[in-house]
N, CA, C and O of each residue as an XYZ file, in Angstrom:
608
protein
N      48.433     39.327     94.479
C      47.195     39.189     95.663
C      45.643     39.461     94.997
O      45.430     39.838     93.845
N      44.622     39.165     96.044
C      43.586     39.409     95.728
C      42.894     40.838     97.014
O      42.603     40.666     98.198
N      42.864     41.356     96.690
C      42.088     42.644     97.086
C      40.702     42.747     97.361
O      40.013     42.864     96.347
N      39.943     42.736     98.711
C      38.929     43.129     99.018
C      38.685     43.900     99.905
O      39.556     43.984    100.771
N      37.459     44.749    100.063
C      36.650     45.926    100.174
C      35.839     44.981    100.594
O      35.105     44.209     99.977
N      36.183     45.218    102.394
C      35.113     45.135    103.942
C      34.296     46.467    103.830
O      34.715     47.612    103.659
N      32.738     45.902    104.005
C      32.045     47.215    104.213
C      31.539     48.079    103.366
O      31.216     47.879    102.195
N      31.478     49.013    103.962
C      31.481     50.580    102.702
C      32.554     50.603    101.860
O      33.255     49.771    101.282
N      32.474     51.978    101.969
C      33.321     52.618    101.124
C      34.408     52.505    101.901
O      34.298     52.522    103.127
N      35.950     52.335    101.094
C      36.885     52.324    101.936
C      37.306     53.524    103.048
O      37.025     54.592    102.503
N      37.806     53.745    104.241
C      37.795     54.658    104.879
C      36.453     55.631    105.154
O      36.372     56.792    105.554
N      35.453     54.665    104.771
C      33.967     55.486    105.217
C      34.063     53.945    105.982
O      34.939     53.266    105.448
N      33.260     53.136    107.276
C      33.434     52.297    107.521
C      33.714     51.300    106.823
O      32.790     50.491    106.910
N      34.881     50.784    105.883
C      35.025     49.885    105.135
C      36.271     49.992    105.231
O      36.620     51.000    105.845
N      37.363     49.118    104.734
C      38.505     48.824    104.180
C      39.162     47.530    103.231
O      38.744     46.375    103.154
N      40.213     48.094    102.618
C      41.003     47.727    101.506
C      41.549     46.305    102.907
O      41.914     46.439    104.075
N      41.288     44.640    101.733
C      42.464     43.829    102.603
C      42.601     42.905    101.675
O      41.734     42.619    100.849
N      44.000     42.257    101.797
C      44.707     41.307    100.679
C      44.967     40.025    100.857
O      45.804     39.645    101.675
N      44.209     39.145    100.035
C      44.901     37.800    100.832
C      45.769     37.707     99.452
O      45.898     38.592     98.606
N      46.455     36.099     99.454
C      47.439     35.914     98.402
C      46.005     35.081     97.812
O      45.001     34.520     98.251
N      46.735     35.460     96.382
C      45.813     34.946     95.403
C      45.752     33.312     94.618
O      45.014     32.917     93.716
N      46.888     32.570     95.407
C      46.234     31.589     95.336
C      45.302     31.096     96.668
O      45.542     30.039     97.252
N      44.559     31.718     96.937
C      43.394     31.794     97.645
C      42.406     31.366     96.802
O      41.924     30.279     97.120
N      41.980     31.858     95.876
C      41.188     31.809     94.954
C      40.934     30.725     93.888
O      41.553     30.477     92.853
N      39.489     29.959     94.619
C      39.440     28.494     94.698
C      38.965     29.018     92.828
O      39.814     28.589     92.048
N      37.856     29.786     92.147
C      38.154     29.447     90.709
C      37.117     31.152     90.111
O      36.786     32.193     90.678
N      36.976     30.679     88.955
C      36.249     32.092     88.508
C      35.405     31.683     87.864
O      35.623     30.917     86.925
N      34.183     32.103     88.215
C      33.307     32.113     87.142
C      32.493     32.735     86.186
O      32.301     33.926     86.433
N      31.974     32.324     85.210
C      31.186     32.692     83.980
C      31.197     34.085     83.351
O      31.482     34.457     82.213
N      30.750     34.815     84.577
C      30.723     36.324     84.733
C      32.074     37.130     85.212
O      31.899     38.322     85.464
N      33.435     36.593     85.367
C      34.086     36.590     85.767
C      34.698     37.090     86.922
O      35.848     37.513     87.045
N      33.439     36.959     88.099
C      33.694     36.779     89.577
C      34.251     35.936     90.127
O      34.022     34.742     89.938
N      35.333     36.515     91.141
C      36.431     35.620     91.967
C      35.645     35.296     92.602
O      34.791     36.012     93.123
N      35.900     32.876     92.797
C      35.039     32.464     93.910
C      36.745     32.306     94.885
O      37.844     32.001     94.422
N      36.393     32.624     96.215
C      37.195     32.457     97.765
C      37.094     32.042     98.512
O      36.412     32.978     98.929
N      37.100     31.243     99.486
C      36.202     31.157    100.533
C      36.721     31.750    101.895
O      37.386     31.166    102.750
N      36.326     32.870    101.897
C      36.724     34.192    102.555
C      35.214     34.075    103.794
O      34.084     33.759    103.423
N      35.698     34.511    105.664
C      34.484     34.672    105.503
C      34.384     35.952    106.449
O      35.395     36.442    106.951
N      33.166     36.438    106.651
C      33.533     38.286    107.618
C      34.128     37.405    108.678
O      33.109     37.054    109.273
N      34.964     36.923    109.186
C      35.790     36.830    110.309
C      37.101     37.089    109.883
O      37.695     38.054    110.364
N      37.830     36.107    108.752
C      38.611     36.448    108.458
C      39.522     37.588    107.851
O      40.683     37.986    107.939
N      37.629     38.078    106.773
C      38.492     39.342    106.234
C      38.038     40.440    107.235
O      38.248     41.560    106.771
N      37.479     40.448    108.468
C      37.857     41.028    110.083
C      39.220     41.469    111.021
O      39.691     42.385    111.697
N      39.508     39.904    110.456
C      41.393     39.712    110.924
C      41.951     40.158    110.387
O      42.988     40.595    110.886
N      41.693     40.361    109.073
C      42.820     40.459    108.139
C      43.455     41.863    108.576
O      42.861     42.399    109.511
N      44.647     42.605    108.020
C      45.779     43.682    108.468
C      44.794     44.595    107.030
O      43.798     44.348    106.350
N      45.333     45.191    107.091
C      44.469     46.390    105.952
C      45.959     46.453    104.495
O      47.151     46.166    104.390
N      44.795     47.044    103.628
C      45.578     46.728    102.331
C      45.436     48.130    101.936
O      44.309     48.620    101.857
N      46.775     49.008    101.612
C      46.689     50.145    101.274
C      47.792     50.320     99.734
O      48.852     49.703     99.628
N      47.306     51.180     98.770
C      48.372     51.290     97.179
C      49.372     51.619     97.096
O      50.115     51.618     96.114
N      49.654     52.176     98.814
C      50.503     53.402     98.902
C      51.180     53.066     99.630
O      51.011     52.870    100.834
N      52.609     52.875     98.597
C      53.695     52.355    100.062
C      54.486     52.874    101.289
O      55.097     52.458    102.273
N      54.149     53.944    100.708
C      54.375     54.854    102.397
C      53.550     54.873    103.449
O      53.668     55.683    104.368
N      52.447     53.770    103.372
C      51.572     53.434    104.257
C      51.617     52.064    105.240
O      50.822     51.658    106.087
N      53.285     51.374    104.604
C      53.408     50.520    104.889
C      54.042     50.955    106.642
O      54.746     51.868    107.074
N      53.014     49.180    107.578
C      53.522     49.764    108.854
C      53.022     47.971    109.331
O      52.660     47.008    108.657
N      53.188     48.138    110.470
C      52.772     47.216    111.526
C      51.042     45.683    111.052
O      50.672     44.528    110.838
N      50.685     47.431    111.234
C      49.143     46.864    110.388
C      48.542     47.094    109.082
O      47.425     46.696    108.753
N      49.363     47.773    108.343
C      48.474     47.769    106.956
C      49.840     46.897    105.861
O      51.058     46.812    106.017
N      49.366     46.630    105.311
C      50.141     45.656    104.067
C      49.866     46.550    102.903
O      48.939     47.287    102.568
N      51.143     46.167    102.367
C      50.546     47.228    100.859
C      51.835     46.596     99.753
O      52.876     45.953     99.885
N      51.080     47.190     98.665
C      51.822     46.793     97.575
C      52.850     46.832     97.704
O      53.461     47.800     98.157
N      53.616     45.158     97.125
C      55.346     44.685     96.885
C      55.671     46.167     95.585
O      54.884     46.606     94.746
N      56.760     46.502     95.812
C      57.209     47.361     95.059
C      57.607     47.176     93.902
O      58.003     48.074     93.159
N      57.534     45.796     93.580
C      57.929     45.323     92.354
C      56.584     44.860     91.590
O      56.570     44.566     90.395
N      55.473     44.836     92.424
C      54.365     45.041     92.041
C      53.176     45.785     91.269
O      52.901     46.773     91.949
N      52.256     45.725     90.002
C      51.145     46.563     89.753
C      50.194     46.157     90.139
O      50.175     45.068     90.712
N      48.764     47.111     89.902
C      47.493     47.095     90.339
C      46.688     46.946     89.082
O      46.917     47.735     88.166
N      45.595     45.846     88.911
C      44.982     45.536     87.699
C      44.959     46.360     86.770
O      45.283     46.234     85.589
N      44.269     47.853     87.756
C      43.888     49.091     87.309
C      44.753     49.726     86.684
O      44.815     49.756     85.455
N      45.721     50.458     87.656
C      47.148     50.476     86.894
C      47.532     50.281     84.828
O      47.529     50.950     83.795
N      47.812     48.847     85.348
C      48.036     47.939     84.386
C      46.452     48.109     82.970
O      46.588     47.985     81.753
N      45.251     48.380     83.656
C      44.035     48.504     82.378
C      44.136     49.738     81.822
O      43.815     50.105     80.692
N      44.901     50.710     83.266
C      45.046     52.441     82.497
C      46.228     52.392     81.592
O      47.018     53.336     81.595
N      46.445     51.149     80.659
C      48.095     51.531     79.621
C      47.611     51.365     78.579
O      46.563     50.782     78.304
N      48.444     51.936     77.834
C      48.334     52.072     76.064
C      49.303     50.946     75.888
O      50.025     50.190     76.539
N      48.953     51.221     74.712
C      50.153     49.773     73.802
C      51.118     51.477     73.091
O      50.778     52.654     73.206
N      52.022     51.022     72.581
C      52.923     52.412     72.509
C      53.809     51.321     71.922
O      54.090     50.193     72.328
N      54.300     52.284     70.411
C      55.897     51.600     69.917
C      56.982     52.205     70.291
O      56.887     53.011     71.217
N      58.179     51.985     69.712
C      59.065     52.354     70.612
C      59.828     54.006     70.335
O      61.054     54.119     70.330
N      59.094     54.955     70.163
C      59.151     56.033     70.033
C      57.729     56.704     71.166
O      57.550     57.922     71.200
N      56.998     55.929     71.854
C      56.247     55.777     73.055
C      55.251     56.214     72.523
O      54.501     56.787     73.314
N      54.721     56.168     70.873
C      53.961     56.622     70.070
C      52.586     55.976     70.788
O      52.805     54.879     71.304
N      51.219     56.461     70.910
C      50.259     55.067     70.671
C      49.294     54.619     69.380
O      48.491     55.040     68.548
N      50.180     53.133     69.989
C      49.218     52.301     68.626
C      47.658     51.574     69.629
O      46.636     51.368     68.974
N      47.657     51.370     70.624
C      45.952     50.791     70.977
C      45.614     51.282     72.586
O      46.280     52.237     72.986
N      45.168     51.014     73.008
C      44.594     50.938     73.943
C      44.281     49.808     75.010
O      43.366     49.030     74.739
N      44.908     49.671     76.097
C      44.577     48.309     76.943
C      43.057     48.350     77.370
O      42.484     49.175     78.082
N      42.564     47.222     76.731
C      41.098     46.727     77.367
C      40.472     46.107     78.765
O      39.668     46.420     79.643
N      41.161     45.268     78.486
C      41.058     44.137     79.282
C      42.538     43.627     79.555
O      43.488     44.220     79.043
N      42.703     42.609     80.303
C      43.858     41.475     80.475
C      43.338     40.357     80.777
O      42.324     40.402     81.473
N      43.801     39.181     80.404
C      43.252     37.417     80.510
C      44.210     37.020     81.808
O      45.408     37.261     81.958
N      43.160     36.237     82.825
C      44.387     35.837     83.714
C      43.896     34.531     83.270
O      42.780     34.220     82.853
N      45.396     33.535     83.517
C      45.482     31.665     83.729
C      46.151     31.682     84.311
O      47.129     32.430     84.301
N      45.751     30.455     85.412
C      46.243     30.357     85.886
C      47.301     30.941     87.392
O      48.356     30.464     87.812
N      46.465     32.159     87.919
C      46.760     33.465     88.772
C      48.108     34.515     87.719
O      48.767     35.321     88.377
N      48.368     34.425     86.345
C      49.196     34.820     86.024
C      48.224     35.793     84.341
O      47.505     35.433     83.409
N      48.843     37.110     84.849
C      48.475     37.594     83.317
C      48.923     36.954     82.437
O      50.058     36.486     82.512
N      48.045     36.760     81.265
C      47.809     36.336     79.775
C      47.847     37.006     78.610
O      48.656     37.126     77.690
N      47.076     37.300     78.799
C      47.129     38.076     77.653
C      46.419     39.480     77.793
O      45.730     39.713     78.786
N      46.639     40.677     76.508
C      46.269     42.117     76.910
C      45.391     41.844     75.562
O      45.865     41.397     74.517
N      43.752     42.264     75.816
C      42.918     42.844     74.897
C      43.181     43.985     74.714
O      43.212     44.758     75.671
N      43.444     44.409     73.433
C      43.319     45.988     72.901
C      42.775     46.517     72.304
O      42.801     45.770     71.326
N      41.821     47.852     71.826
C      41.025     48.174     71.739
C      41.884     49.284     70.561
O      42.884     49.908     70.914
N      41.310     49.387     69.171
C      42.065     50.502     68.613
C      40.561     50.893     67.471
O      39.637     50.136     67.176
N      40.810     52.446     67.002
C      40.168     52.786     66.061
C      38.690     53.598     66.501
O      37.763     54.121     65.884
N      38.984     53.417     67.654
C      37.567     54.022     68.663
C      37.326     55.317     68.163
O      38.048     56.039     67.474
N      35.674     55.577     68.830
C      35.611     56.951     68.179
C      34.743     57.508     69.255
O      33.515     57.566     69.185
N      35.684     58.031     70.545
C      34.964     58.799     72.053
C      34.859     57.804     72.673
O      33.876     57.749     73.412
N      35.926     56.453     72.645
C      36.226     55.106     73.425
C      35.260     53.762     73.109
O      35.291     52.672     73.680
N      34.282     54.264     71.869
C      33.276     53.249     71.205
C      33.647     52.966     69.966
O      34.431     53.662     69.321
N      32.878     51.484     69.383
C      33.609     50.886     68.776
C      34.393     50.028     68.729
O      34.753     49.182     69.548
N      34.744     50.313     67.466
C      36.198     49.886     66.878
C      36.274     48.429     67.047
O      35.437     47.608     67.419
N      38.179     48.265     66.469
C      38.577     46.961     66.895
C      39.096     46.517     67.511
O      39.557     47.236     68.398
N      39.370     45.345     67.549
C      39.744     44.463     68.910
C      40.712     43.267     68.543
O      40.469     42.696     67.480
N      42.016     42.723     69.467
C      43.079     42.348     69.131
C      43.369     41.766     70.553
O      42.717     42.174     71.515
N      44.560     40.602     70.727
C      45.056     40.264     71.807
C      46.399     40.084     71.629
O      46.551     40.006     70.410
N      47.135     40.008     72.007
C      48.626     39.744     72.305
C      48.989     39.142     73.583
O      48.356     39.614     74.527
N      49.927     38.128     73.912
C      50.033     37.699     75.281
C      51.054     39.036     75.971
O      51.801     39.942     75.603
N      50.609     38.559     76.935
C      51.570     39.820     77.872
C      52.570     40.046     77.975
O      52.986     41.116     78.421
N      53.300     39.061     77.576
C      55.026     39.125     77.929
C      55.415     39.362     77.147
O      56.444     40.016     77.316
N      55.007     39.086     75.598
C      55.049     39.717     73.785
C      55.578     41.320     73.987
O      56.661     41.514     73.434
N      54.970     42.579     74.727
C      54.985     43.740     74.818
C      55.815     43.715     75.746
O      55.850     42.529     76.075
N      56.734     44.457     76.586
C      57.651     45.286     77.590
C      56.499     46.767     78.431
O      55.922     47.830     78.199
N      56.746     45.948     79.272
C      55.897     47.160     80.507
C      56.681     47.940     80.966
O      57.559     47.682     81.789
N      56.331     49.428     80.259
C      57.629     50.605     80.888
C      56.557     51.555     81.910
O      55.426     51.327     82.340
N      57.506     52.723     82.065
C      57.150     53.711     82.653
C      57.075     54.978     82.198
O      57.994     55.666     82.640
N      56.100     55.728     81.259
C      56.287     56.551     80.857
C      55.563     58.317     82.135
O      54.548     58.909     82.502
N      56.635     58.305     82.211
C      56.211     59.399     83.117
C      55.314     58.876     84.461
O      55.499     57.769     84.968
N      54.823     59.356     84.704
C      53.606     58.490     86.186
C      52.421     57.265     85.760
O      51.534     56.820     86.488
N      52.787     56.830     84.089
C      51.716     56.062     83.795
C      52.554     55.128     83.417
O      53.773     55.275     83.319
N      51.654     53.690     83.091
C      52.307     52.142     82.826
C      52.146     52.228     81.208
O      51.009     52.246     80.737
N      53.090     52.272     80.507
C      52.647     51.920     78.807
C      53.208     49.893     78.815
O      53.880     49.312     79.668
N      52.688     49.423     77.736
C      52.951     48.694     76.650
C      53.955     48.558     75.810
O      53.592     48.761     74.651
N      55.169     48.274     75.932
C      55.566     48.825     74.443
C      56.168     47.782     73.613
O      56.747     46.795     74.065
N      55.991     48.069     72.305
C      56.273     47.026     71.367
C      58.136     47.445     70.807
O      58.726     48.524     70.759
N      58.628     45.880     70.431
C      59.358     46.016     69.497
C      59.089     46.830     68.032
O      57.919     47.056     67.724
N      60.063     47.221     67.230
C      60.024     48.040     66.054
C      58.933     46.650     64.929
O      58.120     46.891     64.037
N      59.271     45.637     65.339
C      59.345     44.363     64.327
C      57.308     44.509     64.759
O      56.453     44.882     63.955
N      57.181     44.288     65.516
C      55.637     44.159     66.655
C      54.682     44.932     66.128
O      53.500     44.662     65.917
N      55.571     46.388     65.837
C      54.596     47.154     65.869
C      54.390     47.650     64.489
O      53.418     48.292     64.089
N      55.584     47.213     63.706
C      55.121     47.206     62.521
C      53.937     46.399     61.607
O      53.342     46.735     60.584
N      53.864     45.039     62.547
C      53.160     43.968     62.443
C      51.754     43.973     62.871
O      50.835     43.256     62.475
N      51.751     44.945     63.782
C      50.571     45.155     63.997
C      49.454     46.371     63.516
O      48.229     46.301     63.618
N      50.311     47.571     62.929
C      50.336     48.277     62.149
C      49.280     47.462     61.019
O      48.063     47.591     60.892
N      50.011     46.792     60.445
C      49.477     45.560     59.297
C      48.380     44.934     59.795
O      47.385     44.594     59.155
N      48.612     44.773     61.083
C      46.794     43.547     61.526
C      45.749     44.562     61.140
O      44.726     44.169     60.578
N      45.998     46.290     61.495
C      45.222     46.801     61.823
C      44.667     47.478     60.671
O      43.456     47.697     60.691
N      45.502     47.932     59.441
C      44.964     47.667     58.008
C      44.015     47.255     57.426
O      43.223     47.783     56.645
N      44.198     45.421     58.186
C      43.921     44.064     57.082
C      42.277     44.455     58.096
O      41.246     44.182     57.481
N      42.120     44.973     59.357
C      40.905     44.718     59.534
C      39.891     45.755     59.915
O      39.027     46.057     60.738
N      40.496     46.109     58.852
C      39.069     47.946     58.505
C      38.134     47.187     57.286
O      37.200     47.792     56.758
């Protein structure tokens, strides 16, 4: 789904609404998504909530097997023991599907450091307490650590 904020801050003269992602016409060079929406279609759309308990006949919620991009961007890349390897900095999409994880490592206070990309489906998405993480196999973690040493 593509979630759109209508009006002001949601809850204060505004609401979140969701449309099927297949309505995305294109993405411009700045990363902005272009969709054929009108004020009327947004106004008539059911309200959207990330809280599954809010579901009703007038509120559409995130599906049980889905994650928001914001939630995925808070994830870390971890090894089999769930030890930190890198931070998920961004996610690239291709044809409406997550394609690559853009990873940051060796940062100081969230700045600088190095970047790497791996295929989105190369790491296993796991729940780590209340958080989501992407977990590497032992072999992948060893390869990534080797890569980190060569990038210095």
